[in-house]
C-alpha positions in Angstrom: 73.8 247.6 -19.3 76.0 250.4 -20.9 75.8 252.9 -23.9 78.2 250.6 -25.8 76.0 247.9 -25.7 73.1 249.9 -26.5 75.3 251.3 -29.4 76.3 247.9 -30.4 72.7 246.9 -30.9 72.2 249.7 -33.7 75.6 250.7 -34.8 77.6 247.3 -34.8 81.4 247.6 -34.8 81.2 251.5 -34.9 80.2 251.0 -31.3 83.5 251.0 -30.2 83.9 254.7 -31.2 81.6 255.6 -28.4 83.2 256.2 -25.1 81.4 254.5 -22.1 80.4 256.7 -19.1 77.8 254.1 -17.5 79.3 250.6 -16.9 75.8 249.7 -15.2 76.7 245.7 -15.7 80.2 245.9 -14.2 78.9 247.7 -11.3 75.6 246.1 -10.4 77.1 243.0 -8.9 78.5 245.5 -6.3 75.6 247.1 -5.2 74.4 246.4 -1.8 71.5 248.7 -1.1 67.8 247.8 -1.9 67.4 248.6 -5.6 64.2 249.5 -7.6 64.7 249.2 -11.2 62.0 250.7 -13.4 62.2 250.4 -17.5 59.3 251.1 -19.8 58.4 248.3 -22.1 58.1 250.7 -24.7 61.6 252.2 -24.7 62.8 252.4 -27.9 66.3 253.9 -26.9 67.5 251.4 -24.3 65.9 247.8 -24.7 63.9 246.7 -22.0 66.3 243.3 -22.0 69.2 245.6 -20.4 66.9 246.4 -17.4 65.9 242.8 -17.0 69.5 241.9 -17.2 70.7 244.4 -14.6 67.8 243.0 -12.3 69.2 239.5 -12.8 72.8 240.4 -11.7 71.9 242.3 -8.8 72.7 240.6 -5.4 70.7 243.1 -3.2 67.2 243.1 -2.4 65.5 244.0 -5.5 62.4 244.5 -7.6 61.8 245.1 -11.3 59.1 247.1 -12.6 58.2 247.2 -16.5 55.1 249.5 -16.9 53.4 248.6 -20.3 52.9 252.1 -21.8 56.1 253.7 -20.1 58.6 254.8 -22.9 62.1 256.3 -22.4 61.3 259.8 -21.6 58.2 259.1 -19.6 57.9 261.3 -16.5 57.9 258.9 -13.6 55.3 260.6 -12.0 52.7 260.7 -14.9 51.1 257.7 -13.6 51.5 256.2 -9.8 51.8 252.6 -10.8 54.9 253.7 -12.7 57.1 254.5 -9.7 55.3 255.9 -6.6 53.4 252.5 -5.8 56.1 250.3 -6.4 58.5 252.7 -4.3 55.6 252.6 -1.5 55.6 248.8 -1.6 59.5 248.1 -2.2 60.9 250.4 0.3 58.1 250.2 3.1 57.8 253.9 3.7 55.5 254.8 6.4 52.0 256.3 5.4 51.1 260.0 5.7 49.6 261.0 9.1 47.3 264.0 9.1 46.7 263.9 12.8 48.1 267.2 14.9 51.0 266.3 16.6 51.0 267.2 20.2 54.1 268.2 22.4 54.3 267.7 25.9 54.9 270.4 28.2 57.9 269.1 29.7 59.7 269.2 26.3 59.3 273.2 26.6 61.1 273.1 29.7 64.4 275.4 29.4 66.4 274.2 32.6 68.1 271.2 32.1 67.5 269.8 35.6 63.7 270.4 35.2 64.0 268.3 32.1 62.7 264.9 33.1 60.5 262.9 31.0 58.1 260.6 32.1 59.1 256.8 31.8 
């Protein structure tokens, strides 16, 4: 949610001494783009409930992924199910195509009046 909210859970009243650069809770309701939130269940720095709450207040199309073994600094690329697979499912990215690409002859014609692609 924010740095202060993380500090509030551990430092109590002293959390007010920490400036807040990440006011995610205030900004999330204004996000309009599709949003994928990945938050590891073993994150000992930022509680998973923060990621869950951000997901709940997000008004855009959204997806929440909480990998069991993922910690705060675990690489997203260390396990395909952490980020790559959810990203491919959520954002509907095209599959890789390994076929050779063929460029038709008309695309190589240099004169503008000769450039008449077939309809």
